[in-house]
C-alpha positions, 0 to 999 in steps of 0.5 A: 136368196142374198139373205140366205147367202148373207147368213151363211157367210156369218155362220161360217165367219163364227164357226171359224172364230169358234174353231180359232178359239178352241185351237188357241187353247190347245196351243196355250194349255199343254195339260188340257184334261177333260173336255165337256159340252156345256148345256145352253140353248141360247148365244149370250154374245160372248165366246162359247169356248170356256177353259177353266183350270186344263178343262175345255167346255163348248156350249151346246147351242154352237156345237152342231154348226161347228161341227158341221162347218168342220166336217164340210171342210175335212169331206172336201180334203178326202175327196180331193186326189191323191196328189192333191192330199199329199201336197196338203199333209206336206205343207205345214201351214195346210196341215195345222189348218187340217189339224185344226178342224180334226180336233173340233170335229172328233172332240164332238163326234170321236166315232168317224173313223174317216177323221182318225185315218186322217190323223194318222197320216199326219202322224206319219209325215211328222206333222203331229207328234205321239206325246200330242197324240195320246194326249188329245186321244185321252181327251176325247176318251174324257168326253166319249168313255166308249170310244172304240176309235180313240182306244184303237187310236192309242194301240196304233201309237204305241206301235212306234214306240218300244214297250220299255218306253211306254208309262203302262201305269198312267194307261191303266189310270185311263182305263179306269177313269173311262170304265169309272165314267160309264159302265159296262164299257167294254172298250176301255176293260179290252184295252185294259186286256191289252195293257196287261198283255204287254206289261204283266208286271202290273199283275200284283197292282192289278189285283188290288186295283180291281178288288177296289173297283168291284166293291166300288161297282157292284153291277159293273160285270166288265170288272168282274170278267176282267178280274177272271181273265187277270186271274187266269192270266197270272196262274198262266205266267205262274205269278205269286206274291212271296210268303203270302199264306192261303188263309182265304182258301183254308177258310173256303175248305172250312165252309165246305166242312173240310179240315185237315187231318194234322191240326199243327200243320201249316196252312199251305200244307192244310190247303195241299192235303185237302185239294191235292190229296196224294200229290207228289210235289216232285211232279211240278215245279216249286213255282207252279205249285206256289202260283196255284196255291196264290191264285186259288187263294185270291179266287177263294177270296172272290168267293168270299167278297161275292158272299159279302156284297150279296148281304149288303146289296141283296141278290145281284146277276154278277155276284152269282156269276163271278162266285161261280167262275171263281169256284169254277177256277178253284176246281178246274186247277185242282183237277188238272194239276192232279190228272192232267200233270200226271198224263202230261209227264212233267217233272219238277224241272219243267218250267212251262206252266202247261194247262191240259184240258179238263178231262169230261169223265174224271173220277172225282170220287176220290177227291175229297174237295170235289165231293164236298162241293158237289154236296154242299152246292147241290143244295141252292137249287136246281139252276145251280145244280144244272151249272155245276153239272156243265162246268164243273163236270159233276153231270156224270156222278150225279146221274149215277147217284139218281139212276138207283133212287129213280129205279127204286121209286119204279119198283115201289110203283111198280109194287103198289 
């Protein structure tokens, strides 16, 4: 029993020393950028805390023991009465000791909501600064890029700051680094959507950055899904790039065997003639029309990108799914602009970008683009054909064309 007590005391002393060493690194280096658990099974009689060029590491042989010690200390604090907890938070020395254990525990295991809640209490008592906490949560994300608690903590910290004071591009870079380190990082991409909602000024840069990410991470569908949300957000806000011609959209229409009647027309006029026949420009604002052309051109560029990626890397589900989503965007917005605007009675003075629901049984026969899409896409197999019937509302027209064929086949069978 005495041997066990002595061993436990030695382990406690060692854990305290390691925690002090980690805390010393935090005090010494204000620009820590990453944390890692270094695989090492045995103690080499030296400090297991490694600090090299703003990078912090902890040898794996002691990680469990250090975490257990910090965990017990924090749980003991949590089990205290409310008044005892309040006194601890109000006293600078004790709150600093509490933060020391929190740093270690959350770096090793950031999925404990209770520990993040204690940090929130320390921030509210002004024992921890917001800037330092943003740096710490980024350090946690360098170790565990999928930590939902760390992203939620960052959003909570930003609630104390005005949107103008936040470095949104830096927040995007943190999301991108987390997504780059871990595929299908739902929490990172969700946080990135939150950033976009608060900083729509990043739309242009995001369109460029997401395309680069998609080319690099060809099988990460999370980036494709974010791209779809980004495109829809751009159209909702009426975003468009100045003086950009819809060249990709014109190329896509050519692949559907559609060409403008007048070869001398500009690319913009040719696209409008094919996508929106008999469309009156006075029915919508110029901003919305430019946004329609720009966003559809981006979607057409994504269709081409998916085809190129499939040619290089072979068949991947993400290529086909994103191609369908991009095509669906072009079809939906074209139909809404033709039918929805007419029904909503919008005028050129309208600044709203109201998007009426896609009619379930629209008369598409007078729309050359939709006829061409239905004809070409139906050649890509029964599975894709069913998708077109469900999501592009081509089912009714196809059913009408299939019924006479079925009746003719039945008559031939009866005759024979």
